[in-house]
DRENPADREN-718245 format. One record per residue (C-alpha): x, y, z; residue in one letter; chain; residue number from 1. Coordinates in steps of 0.5 Angstrom, whole numbers, plus 500, padded with zeros to 3 digits. Example, Ala and Ser with C-alpha at 12.3 -4.5 7.8 and 13.67 -1.06 7.14 Angstrom:
// residues 2
+-----+-----+-----+------+-------+------+
!  c1 !  c2 !  c3 ! resn ! chain ! resi !
+-----+-----+-----+------+-------+------+
! 525 ! 491 ! 516 !    A !     A !    1 !
! 527 ! 498 ! 514 !    S !     A !    2 !
+-----+-----+-----+------+-------+------+
//
This chain:
// residues 270
+-----+-----+-----+------+-------+------+
!  c1 !  c2 !  c3 ! resn ! chain ! resi !
+-----+-----+-----+------+-------+------+
! 489 ! 714 ! 381 !    M !     A !    1 !
! 488 ! 720 ! 376 !    S !     A !    2 !
! 485 ! 726 ! 379 !    T !     A !    3 !
! 479 ! 730 ! 376 !    K !     A !    4 !
! 480 ! 737 ! 374 !    V !     A !    5 !
! 475 ! 741 ! 375 !    Q !     A !    6 !
! 473 ! 746 ! 370 !    P !     A !    7 !
! 474 ! 754 ! 371 !    V !     A !    8 !
! 467 ! 757 ! 370 !    L !     A !    9 !
! 468 ! 763 ! 366 !    V !     A !   10 !
! 462 ! 769 ! 367 !    P !     A !   11 !
! 458 ! 770 ! 361 !    D !     A !   12 !
! 459 ! 777 ! 359 !    L !     A !   13 !
! 453 ! 777 ! 355 !    D !     A !   14 !
! 449 ! 775 ! 360 !    L !     A !   15 !
! 452 ! 779 ! 366 !    L !     A !   16 !
! 451 ! 785 ! 361 !    G !     A !   17 !
! 444 ! 783 ! 360 !    H !     A !   18 !
! 442 ! 783 ! 367 !    T !     A !   19 !
! 446 ! 789 ! 369 !    L !     A !   20 !
! 441 ! 793 ! 364 !    F !     A !   21 !
! 435 ! 789 ! 364 !    E !     A !   22 !
! 435 ! 786 ! 371 !    G !     A !   23 !
! 428 ! 785 ! 374 !    A !     A !   24 !
! 431 ! 789 ! 381 !    N !     A !   25 !
! 436 ! 793 ! 383 !    I !     A !   26 !
! 439 ! 788 ! 387 !    E !     A !   27 !
! 440 ! 783 ! 382 !    L !     A !   28 !
! 443 ! 788 ! 377 !    R !     A !   29 !
! 448 ! 790 ! 383 !    I !     A !   30 !
! 450 ! 783 ! 383 !    K !     A !   31 !
! 452 ! 783 ! 376 !    A !     A !   32 !
! 456 ! 789 ! 377 !    A !     A !   33 !
! 460 ! 786 ! 383 !    R !     A !   34 !
! 461 ! 780 ! 378 !    A !     A !   35 !
! 464 ! 785 ! 373 !    L !     A !   36 !
! 468 ! 788 ! 378 !    V !     A !   37 !
! 471 ! 781 ! 380 !    K !     A !   38 !
! 472 ! 780 ! 372 !    L !     A !   39 !
! 476 ! 786 ! 371 !    G !     A !   40 !
! 477 ! 786 ! 364 !    S !     A !   41 !
! 476 ! 792 ! 359 !    Q !     A !   42 !
! 469 ! 789 ! 356 !    S !     A !   43 !
! 467 ! 789 ! 363 !    A !     A !   44 !
! 469 ! 796 ! 365 !    V !     A !   45 !
! 466 ! 798 ! 359 !    D !     A !   46 !
! 459 ! 795 ! 361 !    L !     A !   47 !
! 460 ! 799 ! 368 !    L !     A !   48 !
! 462 ! 805 ! 365 !    V !     A !   49 !
! 455 ! 805 ! 361 !    R !     A !   50 !
! 451 ! 803 ! 367 !    A !     A !   51 !
! 454 ! 809 ! 371 !    S !     A !   52 !
! 449 ! 813 ! 367 !    D !     A !   53 !
! 443 ! 809 ! 369 !    D !     A !   54 !
! 437 ! 813 ! 370 !    R !     A !   55 !
! 435 ! 810 ! 376 !    D !     A !   56 !
! 439 ! 814 ! 382 !    P !     A !   57 !
! 438 ! 808 ! 387 !    A !     A !   58 !
! 442 ! 804 ! 382 !    F !     A !   59 !
! 447 ! 809 ! 381 !    R !     A !   60 !
! 448 ! 810 ! 388 !    A !     A !   61 !
! 449 ! 803 ! 389 !    K !     A !   62 !
! 453 ! 802 ! 383 !    L !     A !   63 !
! 458 ! 807 ! 386 !    V !     A !   64 !
! 459 ! 803 ! 392 !    K !     A !   65 !
! 460 ! 797 ! 388 !    T !     A !   66 !
! 466 ! 800 ! 384 !    L !     A !   67 !
! 470 ! 802 ! 390 !    S !     A !   68 !
! 472 ! 795 ! 390 !    Q !     A !   69 !
! 475 ! 796 ! 382 !    L !     A !   70 !
! 482 ! 799 ! 381 !    N !     A !   71 !
! 481 ! 802 ! 375 !    H !     A !   72 !
! 483 ! 809 ! 372 !    P !     A !   73 !
! 476 ! 810 ! 369 !    F !     A !   74 !
! 473 ! 810 ! 377 !    C !     A !   75 !
! 476 ! 817 ! 378 !    T !     A !   76 !
! 471 ! 820 ! 373 !    D !     A !   77 !
! 466 ! 816 ! 375 !    I !     A !   78 !
! 466 ! 818 ! 382 !    F !     A !   79 !
! 467 ! 825 ! 380 !    V !     A !   80 !
! 461 ! 825 ! 376 !    K !     A !   81 !
! 457 ! 822 ! 382 !    A !     A !   82 !
! 459 ! 827 ! 386 !    M !     A !   83 !
! 456 ! 832 ! 382 !    N !     A !   84 !
! 450 ! 828 ! 381 !    D !     A !   85 !
! 443 ! 831 ! 381 !    A !     A !   86 !
! 441 ! 826 ! 386 !    D !     A !   87 !
! 443 ! 827 ! 393 !    C !     A !   88 !
! 444 ! 820 ! 395 !    Y !     A !   89 !
! 448 ! 819 ! 389 !    V !     A !   90 !
! 453 ! 824 ! 391 !    R !     A !   91 !
! 453 ! 822 ! 399 !    K !     A !   92 !
! 454 ! 815 ! 396 !    S !     A !   93 !
! 460 ! 817 ! 392 !    A !     A !   94 !
! 464 ! 821 ! 397 !    V !     A !   95 !
! 463 ! 815 ! 402 !    E !     A !   96 !
! 465 ! 810 ! 398 !    S !     A !   97 !
! 471 ! 813 ! 394 !    V !     A !   98 !
! 478 ! 811 ! 396 !    T !     A !   99 !
! 483 ! 815 ! 392 !    N !     A !  100 !
! 482 ! 821 ! 396 !    V !     A !  101 !
! 489 ! 824 ! 394 !    D !     A !  102 !
! 487 ! 824 ! 387 !    H !     A !  103 !
! 487 ! 832 ! 385 !    P !     A !  104 !
! 480 ! 831 ! 381 !    E !     A !  105 !
! 477 ! 827 ! 387 !    I !     A !  106 !
! 480 ! 832 ! 392 !    I !     A !  107 !
! 477 ! 838 ! 388 !    K !     A !  108 !
! 470 ! 834 ! 388 !    A !     A !  109 !
! 470 ! 833 ! 395 !    I !     A !  110 !
! 471 ! 840 ! 396 !    A !     A !  111 !
! 465 ! 842 ! 392 !    N !     A !  112 !
! 461 ! 837 ! 396 !    C !     A !  113 !
! 463 ! 841 ! 402 !    L !     A !  114 !
! 458 ! 846 ! 400 !    Q !     A !  115 !
! 453 ! 842 ! 398 !    D !     A !  116 !
! 446 ! 844 ! 400 !    D !     A !  117 !
! 444 ! 837 ! 403 !    E !     A !  118 !
! 447 ! 837 ! 410 !    I !     A !  119 !
! 448 ! 829 ! 409 !    N !     A !  120 !
! 453 ! 830 ! 403 !    V !     A !  121 !
! 457 ! 835 ! 407 !    R !     A !  122 !
! 458 ! 831 ! 413 !    E !     A !  123 !
! 460 ! 825 ! 409 !    S !     A !  124 !
! 465 ! 829 ! 405 !    A !     A !  125 !
! 468 ! 832 ! 411 !    V !     A !  126 !
! 469 ! 824 ! 414 !    V !     A !  127 !
! 472 ! 822 ! 407 !    A !     A !  128 !
! 477 ! 827 ! 407 !    L !     A !  129 !
! 480 ! 823 ! 414 !    E !     A !  130 !
! 482 ! 818 ! 409 !    K !     A !  131 !
! 487 ! 823 ! 406 !    S !     A !  132 !
! 495 ! 822 ! 407 !    R !     A !  133 !
! 496 ! 830 ! 405 !    D !     A !  134 !
! 495 ! 833 ! 412 !    A !     A !  135 !
! 496 ! 840 ! 409 !    D !     A !  136 !
! 491 ! 840 ! 404 !    T !     A !  137 !
! 486 ! 837 ! 408 !    V !     A !  138 !
! 486 ! 842 ! 413 !    V !     A !  139 !
! 486 ! 847 ! 408 !    E !     A !  140 !
! 480 ! 844 ! 405 !    V !     A !  141 !
! 476 ! 843 ! 411 !    L !     A !  142 !
! 478 ! 850 ! 414 !    T !     A !  143 !
! 472 ! 852 ! 409 !    R !     A !  144 !
! 467 ! 848 ! 413 !    S !     A !  145 !
! 469 ! 851 ! 420 !    L !     A !  146 !
! 464 ! 856 ! 418 !    S !     A !  147 !
! 458 ! 851 ! 416 !    D !     A !  148 !
! 451 ! 853 ! 418 !    S !     A !  149 !
! 450 ! 846 ! 421 !    H !     A !  150 !
! 454 ! 845 ! 428 !    W !     A !  151 !
! 455 ! 837 ! 426 !    N !     A !  152 !
! 459 ! 839 ! 420 !    V !     A !  153 !
! 463 ! 844 ! 424 !    R !     A !  154 !
! 464 ! 839 ! 430 !    R !     A !  155 !
! 467 ! 833 ! 425 !    E !     A !  156 !
! 471 ! 838 ! 421 !    S !     A !  157 !
! 474 ! 840 ! 428 !    V !     A !  158 !
! 475 ! 833 ! 430 !    G !     A !  159 !
! 479 ! 831 ! 423 !    I !     A !  160 !
! 483 ! 837 ! 423 !    I !     A !  161 !
! 485 ! 836 ! 430 !    A !     A !  162 !
! 487 ! 829 ! 429 !    K !     A !  163 !
! 491 ! 830 ! 422 !    I !     A !  164 !
! 494 ! 836 ! 426 !    G !     A !  165 !
! 500 ! 839 ! 422 !    G !     A !  166 !
! 503 ! 846 ! 423 !    S !     A !  167 !
! 497 ! 849 ! 419 !    N !     A !  168 !
! 492 ! 846 ! 424 !    A !     A !  169 !
! 493 ! 851 ! 430 !    V !     A !  170 !
! 490 ! 857 ! 427 !    E !     A !  171 !
! 484 ! 854 ! 425 !    P !     A !  172 !
! 483 ! 851 ! 432 !    L !     A !  173 !
! 484 ! 857 ! 435 !    K !     A !  174 !
! 479 ! 860 ! 431 !    G !     A !  175 !
! 473 ! 855 ! 434 !    M !     A !  176 !
! 475 ! 856 ! 441 !    L !     A !  177 !
! 469 ! 862 ! 441 !    K !     A !  178 !
! 464 ! 857 ! 437 !    D !     A !  179 !
! 457 ! 858 ! 439 !    E !     A !  180 !
! 457 ! 850 ! 439 !    D !     A !  181 !
! 460 ! 847 ! 446 !    S !     A !  182 !
! 462 ! 841 ! 443 !    E !     A !  183 !
! 466 ! 845 ! 437 !    V !     A !  184 !
! 469 ! 849 ! 443 !    R !     A !  185 !
! 471 ! 843 ! 447 !    T !     A !  186 !
! 474 ! 839 ! 441 !    S !     A !  187 !
! 478 ! 845 ! 439 !    A !     A !  188 !
! 481 ! 846 ! 446 !    L !     A !  189 !
! 483 ! 838 ! 446 !    A !     A !  190 !
! 486 ! 838 ! 439 !    G !     A !  191 !
! 490 ! 844 ! 441 !    L !     A !  192 !
! 492 ! 841 ! 447 !    A !     A !  193 !
! 495 ! 835 ! 443 !    D !     A !  194 !
! 498 ! 840 ! 438 !    L !     A !  195 !
! 501 ! 845 ! 443 !    L !     A !  196 !
! 503 ! 842 ! 449 !    G !     A !  197 !
! 504 ! 847 ! 455 !    A !     A !  198 !
! 503 ! 852 ! 450 !    E !     A !  199 !
! 495 ! 851 ! 450 !    V !     A !  200 !
! 495 ! 853 ! 458 !    V !     A !  201 !
! 493 ! 860 ! 456 !    Q !     A !  202 !
! 487 ! 858 ! 452 !    F !     A !  203 !
! 485 ! 853 ! 458 !    A !     A !  204 !
! 485 ! 859 ! 463 !    V !     A !  205 !
! 481 ! 863 ! 458 !    E !     A !  206 !
! 476 ! 857 ! 458 !    A !     A !  207 !
! 475 ! 856 ! 466 !    F !     A !  208 !
! 469 ! 861 ! 465 !    T !     A !  209 !
! 466 ! 858 ! 459 !    D !     A !  210 !
! 458 ! 857 ! 460 !    P !     A !  211 !
! 459 ! 850 ! 458 !    D !     A !  212 !
! 461 ! 845 ! 464 !    L !     A !  213 !
! 464 ! 840 ! 459 !    S !     A !  214 !
! 469 ! 846 ! 456 !    M !     A !  215 !
! 470 ! 848 ! 463 !    Q !     A !  216 !
! 472 ! 841 ! 465 !    L !     A !  217 !
! 476 ! 840 ! 459 !    E !     A !  218 !
! 480 ! 846 ! 461 !    A !     A !  219 !
! 481 ! 844 ! 468 !    F !     A !  220 !
! 484 ! 837 ! 466 !    D !     A !  221 !
! 489 ! 841 ! 461 !    I !     A !  222 !
! 491 ! 846 ! 466 !    A !     A !  223 !
! 492 ! 840 ! 471 !    G !     A !  224 !
! 497 ! 837 ! 466 !    T !     A !  225 !
! 500 ! 843 ! 463 !    F !     A !  226 !
! 499 ! 848 ! 468 !    G !     A !  227 !
! 505 ! 852 ! 472 !    T !     A !  228 !
! 505 ! 855 ! 479 !    T !     A !  229 !
! 502 ! 861 ! 475 !    S !     A !  230 !
! 496 ! 858 ! 473 !    T !     A !  231 !
! 494 ! 856 ! 480 !    I !     A !  232 !
! 492 ! 863 ! 482 !    R !     A !  233 !
! 487 ! 863 ! 476 !    A !     A !  234 !
! 484 ! 856 ! 479 !    L !     A !  235 !
! 484 ! 859 ! 486 !    E !     A !  236 !
! 479 ! 865 ! 483 !    Q !     A !  237 !
! 475 ! 860 ! 480 !    I !     A !  238 !
! 474 ! 856 ! 487 !    V !     A !  239 !
! 472 ! 862 ! 491 !    L !     A !  240 !
! 467 ! 864 ! 486 !    R !     A !  241 !
! 460 ! 864 ! 489 !    D !     A !  242 !
! 457 ! 861 ! 483 !    D !     A !  243 !
! 462 ! 856 ! 483 !    C !     A !  244 !
! 458 ! 849 ! 483 !    S !     A !  245 !
! 461 ! 843 ! 487 !    M !     A !  246 !
! 463 ! 839 ! 481 !    M !     A !  247 !
! 467 ! 845 ! 478 !    V !     A !  248 !
! 470 ! 847 ! 485 !    R !     A !  249 !
! 472 ! 840 ! 485 !    Q !     A !  250 !
! 475 ! 840 ! 478 !    A !     A !  251 !
! 479 ! 846 ! 479 !    A !     A !  252 !
! 482 ! 844 ! 486 !    Q !     A !  253 !
! 484 ! 837 ! 483 !    T !     A !  254 !
! 488 ! 841 ! 477 !    A !     A !  255 !
! 491 ! 845 ! 483 !    E !     A !  256 !
! 493 ! 839 ! 487 !    R !     A !  257 !
! 496 ! 836 ! 480 !    R !     A !  258 !
! 500 ! 842 ! 479 !    I !     A !  259 !
! 503 ! 843 ! 486 !    R !     A !  260 !
! 505 ! 835 ! 486 !    E !     A !  261 !
! 508 ! 836 ! 479 !    R !     A !  262 !
! 512 ! 842 ! 481 !    H !     A !  263 !
! 514 ! 839 ! 488 !    V !     A !  264 !
! 517 ! 833 ! 483 !    E !     A !  265 !
! 520 ! 837 ! 478 !    D !     A !  266 !
! 524 ! 841 ! 484 !    R !     A !  267 !
! 526 ! 835 ! 488 !    D !     A !  268 !
! 529 ! 832 ! 481 !    S !     A !  269 !
! 533 ! 838 ! 479 !    A !     A !  270 !
+-----+-----+-----+------+-------+------+
//
């Protein structure tokens, strides 16, 4: 008994091209773009290159998201161009969609987006850099965003610098311990704890009197983890303050107890 072989359906390139440029709506045109991406031939790529210059910014924004699935050298030029697009939504879509962030031209374009007039573009550029494998370059680029006027850009930058780490991350994080935003300060302190270990205690002690409760609690927790008997005096001074709240007092006492318990364990095991 013979088995009937199903014919392989080959997309009609002319039809896809017509739909890409003359489609009735954006979604239909993007479907054609996706089909061309899957096809991946040079003729398909040539059509996508032409489409990247479309006059409709909404289409250009959706197109760059679609092109992120295509592994082709021309994509680098398209993404760089899109990150410099006149429309902020296109720029945002480009930095969110780009995959090869370690390409020198892409890194340069993302760095430029960190200076964008639109906060959403700057935020997306910060997040995009987390995909890089080059820690030193990312820290160097993101350090420029630590003086951004918007707190959320600074928060995201501190968080990624702390996560990526490396020797170059320490000084930028130290500088953010005095930021006006409490979450930026807290993230910087937590990041330094991960990078420095016991050396972070000096910064934690300075944060015992921070005006923000979350920052204080983070500092007490770090002190309890890394502090030595010399840290206890600073904790006792916090507990004795007349303006010390119950929550702060309990956190400081808990940190002190943890230090004493660890000191006893270390002494017994010596």
